[in-house]
N, C-alpha and C positions, 0 to 999 in steps of 0.2 A: 566113819569114828575113826576108820586111820590113818584118811584122809589127812583130816583134822591134827590129826595127832603129827604126820607126817607135816602140815602148814605151819602148827607151833614149831617145829624144829628150824624150820629153815627160818622163819621169824625170830628166832634166838639166836640162829648162828649168823644173820645179815646184823641184830644189831650187836652181836663182839664182835664184827669186824670192823664196827666207829671206833672200838679201841684199838686197834689193833695198830704196830709199830713195838719198837724197843724195849719202850718202858713194859709192856706186858708181855714180856715172854718168859721162858724159865731159864735158868743155867746151863740146862740141856740143850733148849732149844737155840741160845747162845754158840754154844758148841759145836752145834751139829752145821750153823750155819757160817760158823767161818771154818770147817770145815771143808765144806764144800767148795767154798771161796776161795780154800787152796786148791783146790783138785780144778776149779775153774780156771787159774792165776798162768798155775802149770799149762793149759792148751791152748789158755791166747798167744806163751811165748813159746808155744810148737805149733801154732797154727796161724802164722801171719804171712799166706798166703791163702787162696783158696785152694788150690793144690794141696800144701801141707794141711787146712783143715778135714781134705777127704781122706788122705793117709792117715789122719790120728780117728779120724771115724771109722775107718776100716779096719783100725788093728783093736780098737776098741769093741766093736762087733761080732770082728770074730772071736773075740776073747771072752764073750758070751752067750757061743752059741749059732751067731747067724753066718749063715752063706750065700756066696756066691748066686744070682735067683737061674742065672743060666746051668748051673752046674746037679739044678734037681729036677729032677725029672715029673714028681707030682705033690703036691702041697697038701696038708692035712690043717686042720687047727692046732696051735701050740707051733707051727713052722714060724723058725728067722732067715726071712731074707732080707739080700741087698740090692743094687744095681748101681753099677757107677759109667756115670755120663762124661768119656773123656777124661777122667782125671780134676776135675772142674764141679763136678754136683752130684750126689749121692743122693740113693733113695733107699728108704729101708723099712721093713715092713715086717709083724707080728701077726697071723692069722687068728682071726676070730672064729669062733663057734659062728656065727650068725653066717647065714653064705654073704657072700661079694656083692651081688646083685641089690645088694639090702645095704648097703653104702657103708662107708671106711669114716674112723675120724682119723685127724691130721692137723699137724703141727706144722705149718711150714716158716722156712728160717733161709736169709741167705746169707754167706764163706765170704761175698768179695767186698773188700772196703774200701778207703776212698786211700792214694796213693800215685807216685811219680812213676809211670813207664817206663824204661829206657827205651826208644827212639828203633827205628831198625836200622840206620848210621848213625850211632852214637857215639862215637868217640871219632874226636879232634884235636889239634895241638894250636896253643894260643899263647905268645908271651913265655915260651917256654913252660907252658903249665897244659897240662892231659886233660882231656875232659868231659862228661857226659851227655849228651845232649836227652832229656828228656819229657814223655806228654802226662800232662795228668789226665787220672781218671776221679770218676766220679765229681763230687761239688766238694771241692777243698776251698779255703782263704787259704790263697798261696803265698802270701806273705809270711804262714806261719811253718812253712817248711821249709826257710832260710834257717841257716846257724843252727839246727839241732843234729846232732847223729844218726844218721841214715847209715843201716843194711841193705844187701843186694842178695833178695829171695828170685831163685827161678829157676828155669833150664835153658840148657841153650842141646838145640839138637843137631848133629853134625852133618855136611852132607854122606855120609853114610847111614844115614838112621839113627847113629848110636845117640841116647839123648844122657846129655852130663848134668846133673846138680851145680844149683851156684847156691850159694850161703856165705854169705861175707862181709861178716862184723858183728855177730853174735856171740862169739869166742872172747873173755875180755883179752884173746893176745893177739885179735884180726883190729885189722883197722879200718875205721868209716869210711863215712863219705859224707858231705859239706854242701849244701847251695851258699854261695855265699850273701852277704846283704855290703850295702852304703853305711859308711862309717856317719854317725852325728853329724860331725864336721862339715862331713860334703851331700849329704839327701838336702840342699834346703826345694830343692824343686821336687823330689818326689816326697816331701815331705806333704803340698797342699797339693797330691794327686786324692783322688777317691779311693778308700781302702781297695778295689777291688783292681786294682789298675796300679796300685802302689811298686809290684813286682811284677812286670809283665812274665805273659806265660813262655817266651822265648828265654826271658834272662834265669830259670828255673837248670840252673846245668850247675853239676857235681861236680864240685872235686877229685879227681883220680889217678892223681901224679906230681913230680915234678925232678927226678932224675932222668939227665940224657941217656940214650942206648949208646955206650960209644963204637968209635966208626964208620957212624951212620951218618952218611951226605947231611938228610934235611926231615925235620918230625923227628930228631932224635926223642924228646920225651913220650910222645905218643909209640914211638915204637920198640922203646923199652917196657911199657905197657900189656901193649902186643906181643912180646918176647916171655912174658909173665902169665897172659891169659894161656898163649901154646903152653908151657910147661905146666901149668896148672889143672888146665880143662884140656887141654890137647885141640883148641878151637884156633878157628884163623879168624881175619878182620870181616870175611862172607860171613860168618856164621852168628853173627848179628841179626841176620835178616832172619832167621829164624831160631831166633831166642827167645822168649818171654823172660823180661828180669824186671822183677818190682823193687823198686826202693821206698825202705817201708822204715821205719823209727827202730833205731837201736835202742830203743829201753824198754827192760825189762819191765812186766807189770809187778803195780805193790798196793800194799797196804796204803789205807790215804787219812791222814789225820790223827789224830793223839789218841784217839780210841779207835783207828785203822779198824774204820767203819765201812770203808767203801773200797772202788777199786778203780786208777789209776791204770789205766794201759790201753794202746795200740790198739785201734779193728773192734773199740766192744761194740759198734754200730755194722753188722749186724750178730757179731761171735756172744753177746750178753745174752743172749737167743737162741742163738745154733745151738750149745751149752747145754745148756737143762731141756732143748727141744732133745737133744738127742739121747742124753742120760736118765731123760722120763721113760722115752720110750726106749732102749736097753736094763729099764729095773722097773718093768712093769709088768707086776702078778700077775694081772690077769685080763685076757686081751675080749670082750661081749663079742663086739667088732671087731673088725682087720683095724690096726694103727699103724698109722705111717706117720713119719718124720722126713722131709721135705728138706735137703741144705741143697740151697741150691745157689748161684754165679748170675753175677750181671747187673746183680738190682741195684745197683748206682749209678749204673744207663739205663736204665728203660728193661732192664730181664728181657735184652734181646741176648742172637742169637744161638747156637744151639745147644747151649751147656746155659742159659738163662731159662729161667719158669715159660716164657713164649713157646719154644720150642716143643714140639710133640714127641720130645724123648719119655718126656713123664707117662705119658698115658703110652708111650711099645711099654715102658714098668707095667704098668696096668692089665695092657690086655697081658702080660707075660703070667701073671698075679693071675687072670681067670682063666687061661687058657689054659694052664697048671694045677688049679683046681677042679677042671672037667667042666669050662662053660663059656661055648662057644657059638653062643645066638648071636647075630650082629647087629642089636639095639644094648648089649649088654654092659658096654662101655658106657655108654651115653644114660642106660639106668642108671648103673653103678653113683657115675659123677654126681646125676641130678638129685641119690640118693644120702649124698655124703657130706660131712661135718667137717668142717680145718678152722682151726687162727693160725690168722699170720703172724706169725712171729717176730715183730718186730722193733723194731726201738721209738721211742718218741721222747720230747724235751722233758725235763725236768724244770720246772718255776726253778728259778736263779733270782734270789732275792739280791743278785747286783745289776741284773739288767731285769726289774720285772714289767717294764712300760710296754713288752714283747707281749706278755702272758696275760690274759685273761685270767685272775684269781679262782673263782668259783670253777672253773671247766680246764685249770690244771692240773699235769700231773706235777705231785711232790716225792721226794729220795724219800723214804723209808715206810711210804702208807701202802705201799704192795706193790704189785703189778698190776697196769693199766688197763685198761678198752680203752680202744676210740670208736665207736660207730663209725666211723666216714673219718677220709684225709680227705684230700686232694688241697685245693689255691679255692680260694673268693668264695664266690659259690658252687664247693662241692666239685672244682671243674674236676677232674677225674678219680674218682673218688668210687670204692664203691658200699656204697652206706647198709649197712647189713641191715634189715626187717626187726623189727623190734622183740617179735616173736623168738628171733634166734638170739638178741643179746640176752633175753629170760633166761634163753635154753642154758646159755653159756655161764649168765651169775645167777642161777640155781646151782649146778655145780659146785661152784665157786663154791658158797655160801652153806649150802650141806657138809663138805668138805673142809670148809674153815681156813678158805686160802684167802687171805690179804688180799686187795683189788682197790681200784677206784676208778673213776669214769671222767677220762679228760680228748680235749684238743690240741692239735699242734698248733697253741698260737693264739694271740687276735685273731676275728674271718679278715682284714686284709691286711694283716701283715707280712703273710708269705704262703707256705705250706708244700706238701709231700703226696709223694703215694709210696704204696708196699706191692706187694706182689699178689694183695685183699685179689687185686680185680679180674685178675687173668685167673685166679681160680672160679672166682664169681661168674665169671662167663661163662666157663665151662661147667655152670650149673649150680656149683657145689652153696652149698648154707657157709658166708664164715666171714669172720669180728678179726681186727689188729688187737694183739692182744700182747701186751712186748713193753720192757722194763726203761725205764725213767732213764734217762744219759742227758747230765750235764756236756757242754763240750762237742755236744756231737759232730763227725766231719773235721776233729782235729785233730793234729798225733797224737795225744794223749786225752782220752775221754773219761770221766767216770760215770761211776751209779754205785749203788747200795748196794751193801751185799745181804739186805736183808731183803731186797726187790730181788736180787737174782736167786735166793733161793724160794721166793716167793711163787717166782717164775718156773722153776722147778716144778714145784708143789700143784701148780695151774694146772703145768702141761699134763702130768703125768693124771689126773685126776680127770682128766677132759677126757684122754688118752683111751684110758680106762670106764669110761662110762657105753652108756647107750642112747 
C-alpha cells in the first residue's frame, strides 16, 4: 500500500511537470527566480576566467563554513571541505552519513569558456600601431570576435616568481581592446569565403595602442606599450612567456527581453550550470550520502591537462576524503567510484525558431521549460558519447518528479547535423553512473549567449535535489 501511494504521488508530480513554465508559477516563485538570476549575473561578471571562477567559489565556500581539505586531520559526517587544483579547478564536498565506500552524489560542471588567449610572444608593431597576437581557445566562430569590446584577464608570473594579476577593460574608466574587420566596401573577396574562413585565425589581432614613445629609435609604439606595462605591472616583454592572459568580451551580464525573462552574457557555457551546481552544494541542508561539486577546467579543448577532468587530481581529492575518514583499503577508491552517481552539468542547445532546420522538434530542448536531461551526447552514431543506462535515467527522473523540478529530455540537434561532448564519459570511465543534465542555451560559444532565468533556477533546484538524495 505504501508503495502504491508513493507511485501515485510520483505520477501526479509527473503530470504537473507537463504544465511547468513561466505561466504556472506564483508571484513569489517569480520573485525567487529573478533574485537568483541577479546572484548568477553578479557571479558571471566576477568570474570571466577559470581562475576567477575558482577564486569566487573558494570565497563563497569559506563563507559557508567550508575548509581546505589539507587543513583537516579527521572528517566526520556534516564536515564541509574543498580542494583546489592549481587555481583552475576546485572540488567541494559535504560529508554524508553513509560510509564513503557506499558512493557519493556529484554534480560536475566546467568553468572554462571559449575565448582568445594571448600568444607567448604577442606584442608587435606594424604601420604605427601596436597589436597583440592571439590563439583562440575552444570552438568559436571567429568572425563573432571582431569589432566587439574585449577585456584582458589573467596573470603574469615574473622571473622572480611574483604573480601579477591583469584585469583591463571591465572598469568604465578602462580602455578596451578590439579585433578589426574589413569594411563592406573592400570585402568582396571575404564575402565569398566560407563562414569558417571569413576571418582567419592569424588575423585575430588585438589593437593595443598607437602613441609612439618619444626618443625611441624604432618600434616606438610597441616600446610605449612596454613602458606602460612596466609601470603598471612591473613586467618586461619576456614576461609574456610566463603569462596566461585571456581576451574576453568586456560586456556585463544583462537581463534580456522586455520582460527580463532571460540572461544575456559571456561564458554561460558552462557557468550557467557551474553556479547552480556550486550554490546547490553550499545550500544543501542534509547529505545522506557524501555530496560533491566538481568545477573543472579545459573541457572546451577535451578536458586535457592536469586541471582538466582527465587529470588524476580529482582522484587524489577523493583519496584524501577516504584517508581522512579512516578508510585505507587498497580497493576503497574504486569501490567508492563504482557506487557513485553523477550529473554532468553542461549546457545543451536550446531550440531556436530562427534556425529550426538543425533541430528535431520532438527531441529538442526549449527555453523556459526547465533543465534538460541528455541520455547521450556525441556525434553522428553517438561517437564519443557516454550513453546512460535506462535504470539510471529513471532514477534521476524520479528525483526530479518527486521534488517537482521542471525538466525535459533532449538531444543536441539532428542526428547528422553535428554533435558535441561533455565530461560525462570521463566520470563513466571511472565506473560512475552519470547522465548529462544542463540548461538550454541560445548562441552557444558566442561572445554573448542567452539562457532563461526559469531554467537557471530549475537547474539549481535539480542539482540540490540530486545532491540530497539517496
